[in-house]
C-alpha positions, 0 to 999 in steps of 0.5 A: 872417858877423856871427854867426860874429864874435859867437861869436868875441867871446863866446868872447874875452869868456868867456876874458878873465873866466876869469883877468883877470890872465892875460888882462891879461898876454896882452893886453900881450904881444900888444900888444908882439908886434903892434908888433914885427911891424909894425916888421918889416913895414916891412923886408919885401921889395917882392914880399911887401909887400902880404901883409905889410901885410895880415897887419899889419892883421889883427894890429892888428884882433885886438889892438884886439879883445883890448883892447876886448873889454868894449866889443865884448861890450856891443855884442853884448848890446844 
């Protein structure tokens, strides 16, 4: 499992280096989108709340990966 995540991190890192300006624009847009979705989750129906919360957590994890790609790649290289 860790190998798959490492490949994912390497691919994100490589993508972030292809065009740093576009990557920065993407990260900022994804951060805003994450906030929007987390706010929407607070209005979800009780019968779908658990799924919505799980979705929100996963989005937050992805956002954190995008924001911290340099540090994550540094951990893999060690």
